[in-house]
N, C-alpha and C positions, 0 to 999 in steps of 0.2 A: 250135070249142072256144071259151070263154072263159076268161079270166084271174080268178083270185078273189083276193081281197084278202087277207093274212095280215099279222098285226102282226110276223112274224118275217122278213119279207121286207122290211121298209120300214125306213128310217131317218128318225130326226128331224133335220133340219137348223134351225139358227136361221134365223128369218124373212127372207128376202132384202130386202135395201134398199138404197138410194141414199143415200149422205151427203153434202150439200153441202162440209162441211169436210174431206173426202179429197180434193177436185177440186183438181187443179193443186198448186203449190208453196206452203208457208206462207209467209205474209205476211210482208213484210221492211220495215223503215223506210228511206225514201230517204236520210236521212242515213247509215247504216250502209252502203249500199251506195257512197255516194260516198267514205265514209273507206277502204273495202277498193278500191276503185278506186285511190284514193291510194297506200295501203300498197303495193298491187302494182306499181305503176310505180317504186315506191322500192325494193322488194326487188329486182327484175329490175336498176334501174339499179347498185344496190350490188355485187348479184354480179357484174354485166357489171365493175366498175372492179377488184373482189379479183382476177377471174381475168385481167384486162388486167395487172395488177401482176406475175403470175406468168409473163407474156410468151407466153401465147397469142395468137390472135388471135381476137376476138370479135367475134359479129355478130348481126343479126337481118333478119327480112324480115316480108313481109305475111302469111305463114303461121307463123313462128317468133318467140316472143318474144326466146329468146335462143339462139345456138348457139357451139360452142368448134370452133377449126380449131388443132391443133398447129403448133408454128412451121415444122416442117421438113416441113408435109404442105399439101395442097390438099384435103383431105376431112374433113367435118365428124365428130367422134368423141364429141360429147355435145350433146344438144339438153335445154334446160331449159323449163319451165313452173311457174309459180308460182300458189298459190292462199292470198291473205291471210287468209281464215277458214277454218275447218273444215268447213264445210257439206257435208254428202256429197256432194250435187247437183253443187257446184263443184269438188269433188275428184275426182270421176267424169269430168265432163266435161274437165276437165284431163288426168286420166289417157289417155283416149280419143282426145283431140287428139295427144298425145306419142305414142302405139302407131301413130297413121294416119302421122304425120310419120316416125317410127324405119320404118315398111314402104315408105316412098317413096325412102328414102336408102340410095345403095349403102353396103355396108359395116355397115350397121345399126348406127348410132350408139348409145350407151348416153343411156336416157333418165331424166332425172332430174324427180322432181317437188319441188318447193319448198314448204313449208305451214308453219304455227308448229309451234315445238317441240313445244308440248304434245300436239298431235293425229298425232305421228310415229308412236307406239307402236300407235295405233289403225289405222294403214294401211299401215305398212312390210311387214308379211307376205304379207297380199293384194297389195300393189303387186308385191312382189319376184316372187309368183307368177305374174304377168303381164308380168314382164320391164322392171317401171319401178321407178327407185331411188326412194327417198325421201329428201330433205335437207331438217332442219329448222332454223328461223332464230329468233333472239329478238330483240327491241328491247331495247336498254338505253339510256335517253336518248336521244340523237341518233344512235345507233350500231344498226346492225343487223349481229349477231352469226351465222354461219354454223359452230356449233361442232365439225360432223364433215365439214367440206369436205375436210379431207385425207384421209379415209379412202376417197376415190374414186380411181381409177387415172387420174392427168393424167399419162400418157405424153408427152412433148414432142418424140417422134419422129412 
Protein backbone atom coordinates (compact mmCIF):
# COMPACT_ATOMS: atom_id res chain seq x y z
CA UNK A 1 0.00 0.00 0.00
CA UNK A 2 1.19 3.51 -0.72
CA UNK A 3 0.66 6.62 1.33
CA UNK A 4 -1.23 9.38 -0.32
CA UNK A 5 -0.63 13.08 0.23
CA UNK A 6 -3.49 15.09 1.63
CA UNK A 7 -3.51 18.76 2.52
CA UNK A 8 -5.48 17.84 5.64
CA UNK A 9 -2.63 15.73 7.03
CA UNK A 10 0.23 18.11 6.33
CA UNK A 11 1.31 21.08 8.37
CA UNK A 12 3.08 24.13 7.08
CA UNK A 13 6.08 25.02 9.21
CA UNK A 14 8.15 28.06 8.56
CA UNK A 15 11.26 27.22 6.64
CA UNK A 16 13.94 25.63 8.79
CA UNK A 17 17.01 27.80 8.89
CA UNK A 18 20.21 28.30 10.82
CA UNK A 19 20.86 31.86 11.95
CA UNK A 20 24.41 32.76 12.86
CA UNK A 21 23.27 35.58 15.18
CA UNK A 22 21.60 33.06 17.49
CA UNK A 23 24.77 31.09 18.08
CA UNK A 24 26.66 31.56 21.34
CA UNK A 25 26.26 34.46 23.68
CA UNK A 26 25.45 38.04 22.80
CA UNK A 27 28.63 40.00 22.29
CA UNK A 28 29.80 41.97 25.27
CA UNK A 29 32.42 44.62 25.32
CA UNK A 30 35.56 43.93 27.31
CA UNK A 31 35.34 47.16 29.32
CA UNK A 32 31.89 46.13 30.59
CA UNK A 33 33.23 42.71 31.59
CA UNK A 34 36.13 44.34 33.44
CA UNK A 35 33.80 46.77 35.23
CA UNK A 36 31.51 43.92 36.35
CA UNK A 37 34.50 41.90 37.57
CA UNK A 38 35.66 44.84 39.70
CA UNK A 39 32.12 45.45 40.94
CA UNK A 40 31.74 41.77 41.80
CA UNK A 41 34.83 41.78 43.99
CA UNK A 42 33.77 45.00 45.72
CA UNK A 43 30.27 43.66 46.37
CA UNK A 44 31.57 40.44 47.97
CA UNK A 45 34.20 42.31 50.01
CA UNK A 46 31.70 44.87 51.27
CA UNK A 47 29.12 42.23 52.17
CA UNK A 48 31.82 40.30 54.05
CA UNK A 49 32.73 43.44 55.99
CA UNK A 50 29.09 44.09 56.93
CA UNK A 51 28.56 40.51 58.10
CA UNK A 52 31.79 40.46 60.10
CA UNK A 53 30.62 43.55 62.01
CA UNK A 54 27.61 41.45 63.02
CA UNK A 55 30.05 39.08 64.77
CA UNK A 56 29.75 36.25 62.27
CA UNK A 57 32.68 34.18 61.13
CA UNK A 58 33.02 34.81 57.42
CA UNK A 59 35.08 32.92 54.94
CA UNK A 60 35.64 31.92 51.37
CA UNK A 61 37.58 29.25 49.57
CA UNK A 62 38.39 28.07 46.07
CA UNK A 63 34.77 26.99 45.55
CA UNK A 64 32.70 29.50 47.50
CA UNK A 65 32.80 33.27 47.10
CA UNK A 66 31.55 33.92 50.61
CA UNK A 67 30.12 31.84 53.41
CA UNK A 68 28.90 32.51 56.90
CA UNK A 69 29.40 30.54 60.11
CA UNK A 70 27.50 31.59 63.25
CA UNK A 71 29.77 32.51 66.19
CA UNK A 72 28.73 29.53 68.33
CA UNK A 73 29.01 26.98 65.53
CA UNK A 74 31.42 25.38 63.12
CA UNK A 75 28.84 24.67 60.42
CA UNK A 76 28.26 26.91 57.39
CA UNK A 77 24.80 28.45 57.66
CA UNK A 78 24.74 30.72 54.57
CA UNK A 79 26.50 30.74 51.22
CA UNK A 80 26.61 33.73 48.90
CA UNK A 81 27.31 34.34 45.24
CA UNK A 82 27.18 37.70 43.49
CA UNK A 83 26.18 38.88 40.04
CA UNK A 84 27.37 42.39 39.34
CA UNK A 85 25.10 42.67 36.31
CA UNK A 86 21.69 41.30 35.51
CA UNK A 87 22.51 39.24 32.42
CA UNK A 88 20.44 36.09 32.58
CA UNK A 89 23.37 33.83 31.69
CA UNK A 90 25.38 35.12 34.66
CA UNK A 91 22.43 34.98 37.06
CA UNK A 92 21.62 31.38 36.13
CA UNK A 93 25.26 30.31 36.34
CA UNK A 94 25.58 31.82 39.82
CA UNK A 95 22.32 30.17 40.94
CA UNK A 96 23.46 26.79 39.63
CA UNK A 97 26.76 27.17 41.45
CA UNK A 98 24.94 27.98 44.69
CA UNK A 99 22.69 24.92 44.32
CA UNK A 100 25.68 22.63 43.81
CA UNK A 101 27.49 24.13 46.80
CA UNK A 102 24.38 23.87 48.96
CA UNK A 103 23.82 20.22 48.06
CA UNK A 104 27.41 19.34 48.99
CA UNK A 105 27.17 20.79 52.52
CA UNK A 106 25.77 19.22 55.65
CA UNK A 107 22.82 21.09 57.06
CA UNK A 108 21.87 22.57 53.68
CA UNK A 109 22.92 26.18 54.22
CA UNK A 110 20.77 29.01 52.95
CA UNK A 111 21.86 29.97 49.42
CA UNK A 112 21.76 33.71 48.73
CA UNK A 113 22.29 35.28 45.32
CA UNK A 114 23.38 38.93 45.49
CA UNK A 115 22.38 41.08 42.51
CA UNK A 116 21.55 44.66 41.54
CA UNK A 117 18.43 45.88 43.30
CA UNK A 118 16.81 46.70 39.94
CA UNK A 119 16.93 43.00 38.96
CA UNK A 120 15.54 41.51 42.18
CA UNK A 121 11.86 41.56 41.19
CA UNK A 122 12.62 39.73 37.94
CA UNK A 123 14.44 36.87 39.66
CA UNK A 124 13.13 36.64 43.25
CA UNK A 125 10.19 34.26 42.63
CA UNK A 126 11.93 31.86 40.21
CA UNK A 127 14.95 31.66 42.50
CA UNK A 128 12.81 31.05 45.57
CA UNK A 129 11.17 28.10 43.78
CA UNK A 130 14.60 26.45 43.56
CA UNK A 131 15.53 27.38 47.16
CA UNK A 132 17.83 30.29 46.35
CA UNK A 133 17.13 33.59 48.09
CA UNK A 134 17.87 36.90 46.36
CA UNK A 135 19.54 39.87 48.05
CA UNK A 136 19.59 43.18 46.23
CA UNK A 137 22.26 45.84 46.46
CA UNK A 138 22.65 49.36 45.18
CA UNK A 139 25.60 51.66 44.88
CA UNK A 140 25.33 55.09 46.49
CA UNK A 141 28.46 57.09 45.85
CA UNK A 142 31.30 55.08 47.38
CA UNK A 143 28.98 52.84 49.40
CA UNK A 144 27.31 49.56 48.56
CA UNK A 145 23.96 49.27 50.32
CA UNK A 146 22.17 45.97 51.01
CA UNK A 147 18.72 47.30 51.99
CA UNK A 148 17.07 43.93 52.71
CA UNK A 149 19.94 42.17 54.46
CA UNK A 150 18.16 42.23 57.81
CA UNK A 151 15.24 40.12 56.49
CA UNK A 152 17.44 37.03 56.42
CA UNK A 153 17.50 34.86 59.51
CA UNK A 154 21.01 35.27 60.82
CA UNK A 155 20.82 33.13 63.92
CA UNK A 156 24.01 33.62 65.92
CA UNK A 157 23.84 30.17 67.55
